[in-house]
N, C-alpha and C positions, 0 to 999 in steps of 0.2 A: 882106487876105490874112491867116486863120489859120491857122499851123501845127500842124501831130500832133505832139502835146505826152503827154503824164505819161501811160504804155498806150494812146499812141494816138488819146486827145480834145484837144478843144477845154478851156483854159483861157486864162484869162482875165489882161493880164496884170501888173496890181494882185493875183492870186492868183498868183501866182507870184513877185511879189515879197513876197508878205504869209510864202507859204511857206517862201522863202530868208533870207525874214527873223529866223524863231523856228524855222527848223534852227543859221544861226551866233548866234543871244543863248542857242538853252538850249545848243551847242558851247563858249560864253567860261564860262556859267555855272554845269557842270558841270565844266570846266577850272579856274576860281573858288572850288571845290567850293565849290558854292552852289547843293545837288539838290534841295530844294524848286521853287526854280523854275527849274531848266534843267528841269523835271517839266512843268510849265504852261507855257514856250513851245512846247517837243515836243507836248502837252496840243493847243495853237494851232492847231500845224503840220498837226497832223492833223484835226481836227475842218474844215481847209478842205477838205485830199485828198478827207477821207469825204465831202464836203457835193460835188464835182464831180465825185468817181467811188462810190458809193453799189455798186452792184454788185461793181464790188470789194476792198469791202472788208467784205462779209459774206460773201464768199468766205473771207478771208482769216480776219477773226470765228469760223466752218467750220468750219476749222483750227487751231485756236491750239492748240487741248486734245491736240495728236494731236502738236506742237511740243513744247507743258511737259510732255512725256509724256518725249519723246524725250529732254531735258535734260534731266529729271526721275535717268533711267536713266544716264547719263552726268554727271548726276555720282555718283554711286552708287560705279559704277564704279570713278573719279578718288577719288573715300574710300577704297572697297576698298581698291585697290590705296595710296595712298596711309598704310595700318595698316599694310599686308604691310610694306609698304620700313623705315617703325618701330620692325618687328618686329623684322625682317629685322637692322638698323643695330644693333640689340643684343647679337646675335651674333656669336661671334667665324665668324672665315672657316672652318676645318672646319671646325665644324659647316652654313654653310651649304655648303657644298661636301657635305655627309655628305647634308645634306635630299634636294637635286638630284639629288644619285644619280654623285656623281664619283668 
């Protein structure tokens, strides 16, 4: 009897073991700063998951541009905030207080 697995579907034990092994190997490789090998191991795990659940990965693939767009906006805001902080760090306390209306 198979149990409901990832995303509610059935998955063979060897595929589960392969995905778990790929994730574990990728984690170790990233921690050892072997990034290309870590990306490769991650890709193997994702390929197995994609072959098992193609409809879920299709919806994720369609949503990726939105996620990247939001991420880029967050990074732009963080960059502006960092620039502002460095600009303010160069001012005296009186200038900062005067600028914020104190």
